[in-house]
C-alpha positions, 0 to 999 in steps of 0.5 A, a space after each residue: 763075844 756078842 749075842 746079836 749082831 746089833 751088839 757088835 762093837 762100832 768097828 766091826 759093825 762099821 765094817 760089816 756094814 760097809 762090806 756089803 754096802 760094797 757088794 751091793 754098789 757093784 751091782 747096781 753100778 752095772 745098773 746105773 752103766 746101761 743108761 749112761 750109756 745107751 739112753 741118749 742112743 737108744 732116744 735118738 734112734 726111737 726119736 729119730 730126733 738128736 734135740 731130744 735125746 737128751 729128753 730122755 735123760 731128764 727123765 731118767 734124772 726125774 724119776 731120781 729127784 722122787 726116788 731119792 725123796 721116798 727113798 730118803 723118807 722110807 729110810 729116816 721111818 725104817 732103816 736103810 736097809 729097807 729105803 735101798 733095798 726099795 729103790 734098787 728093785 724100782 729101778 730093776 722094774 724100770 728097766 726090764 720096762 726100757 726093754 718092752 718099749 723098745 721091742 713095742 717101739 713105743 716112745 711113751 713106755 719108754 719115757 715112764 720107765 727111764 723115769 722108773 728105771 731113775 729109781 736105781 741111778 738115785 739109790 747109787 747115791 744114798 748109798 752113800 750116806 748109809 756108809 757114813 752112819 756108823 763112821 767116825 766124824 774124822 773118817 765119814 768122808 773115806 766112808 762114803 768114799 768108800 762106798 762110792 767107790 764100789 761102783 768103779 767095777 759094775 760101772 766100768 764093766 756095763 759100758 764095755 759089755 754095750 757090744 756084746 748085751 746089743 749081740 744077746 739081744 740081737 739074738 733074742 729078738 731085743 732091739 740092739 741097743 735096749 741090751 745091757 738094760 737087761 744086765 741092768 734089769 739082773 743087777 738092781 734086783 740082785 742089789 736089793 736082794 744082797 741088802 735086804 737079806 745081809 744088811 744088819 745091822 742097819 746102819 741108821 738105825 744102830 747110830 740112831 740106837 748109841 746116840 739114845 744110849 748115850 743120851 741115858 747115860 749123859 756120855 757124850 761122845 764126837 757124834 753128839 758133839 756133831 748132832 747135838 753142840 754142833 752149830 746153830 741153826 744159821 750155820 746149820 741152814 747154813 752148812 746145807 747150802 753150802 755142800 748140797 749147792 757144791 753137789 747141785 753144781 758138780 752133777 748139773 754139769 757132768 749130765 749135761 757134758 756126760 749124756 752129749 759125748 755119746 751122741 756127739 760121738 756118734 755124730 761124727 762116725 764113731 761106732 758103740 765100743 768106742 761110745 762105750 769105752 769113753 763111758 767106762 772112761 768116765 764112769 770109772 773117775 767118777 767112782 775110783 779116785 773116791 779113797 783119794 777124795 776122802 782123804 783130801 777131804 778128811 786131810 785138807 778139808 771139805 771146802 778146800 776140795 769143794 773149791 778142787 773140783 770146780 777147776 777140776 771140772 773147767 779142765 773137763 769142760 775146756 779138753 772137750 769143747 776142743 777135741 774132735 768128735 772124732 778122737 776117742 782118746 781126746 774126750 777119755 780125757 776129757 770125761 775122764 777129767 769130768 768124772 773125777 771132778 765129780 767125786 772130789 764134789 761130790 763126796 766134799 759136798 755129803 761130808 758138808 751134810 754129814 756133819 751138818 746134819 744131826 743124826 733125827 732129821 738125817 735121811 730125811 734131809 739127806 733125800 731133800 738135797 738128792 732131790 734137789 741134787 737130781 733137779 740140777 740133773 735133769 734140769 742138765 740133762 733137758 738143756 744138753 741136747 736143746 744147746 748142742 742142737 742149737 749151738 753144737 757140743 762146744 759150747 755146750 762143754 764150755 760153758 758147763 765147765 765154767 759155770 761149774 766156778 760157782 763153787 769157788 765163789 759158793 765157798 769164799 761166800 760161807 767162811 767169810 760168814 763164819 
């Protein structure tokens, strides 16, 4: 038996890391659900404007962008444990601030706290990279998918609790739409505690230690091939650009349609329970197919699955555009496909990035990539409200579906240049 956790054999260390990350992701999934389910509705209620409702989502995603950069740099310097824990604590602080803003009726404070709240969403996504740090190259996509699928439970349960947490909030004098943020704050804080206490060994630091030991003994393993004998500078940059572009397009399309679907349903007379059900289906589809996505990526290749994600997103946009706003079932199908397309794009894009970037700069580069993803989401969130106000939800959904096909073009260009 090893005397220290750091001395665990690689498979056991990887299993331990995945178990801890899974527990944290279940909790953070519940925290993530609040902003998705009621964020735009809360903004619409406080601002009295549909066109500005998407702006709150954009502010939250802008906070995610900054958090992705900060968490990435902190993880590069200190390891995954402090980086991820700090991000979740910021998400908890933002959740509490949103409740205070709703109580005070302050739209300014609401926007500030939603910016801080965005750190939780960024951290939830960045955690997928931690799952791949100790994974063998041929199993990286499946390791990423394990972390992603753990978000499903909290992400699905959270929106379903929109109505009961709203009742609880009203009972204690908090505006109904802010009730889900009470759950979010507690969930994010607990996720941070789980990581602080149990994410040992730190996967990134341990991976670096093993790499240094291999270099010292001149025994090259799979990761050495990926980090040192991998693609030259030009091919490495091309791989980073391809992986980032796939995830950027996927995020922009997903956020734009997802943000305005609750508002679209509300404008057609649907209540919080129906909206919560549709968003629960969406979040479930975002994360539940992750094991299948990971297997497909490892089996058929990163580029093939990236192209498939664009086709699924196109179908989601077309169905959302053609479905009446009063049809809960139709929008649930559309949002389910939207989540599935996002999952395929995220897993394939993450695998491309992880394969391409060496350990020496991995966390920092991953943070920069997720910064671009978050900024794309901010653009999607901002534009979505303006497009719906000017031209309607069907045009937004159909246009986003067509835009997703740019990923297929990027994959084709990348394959030609190899």
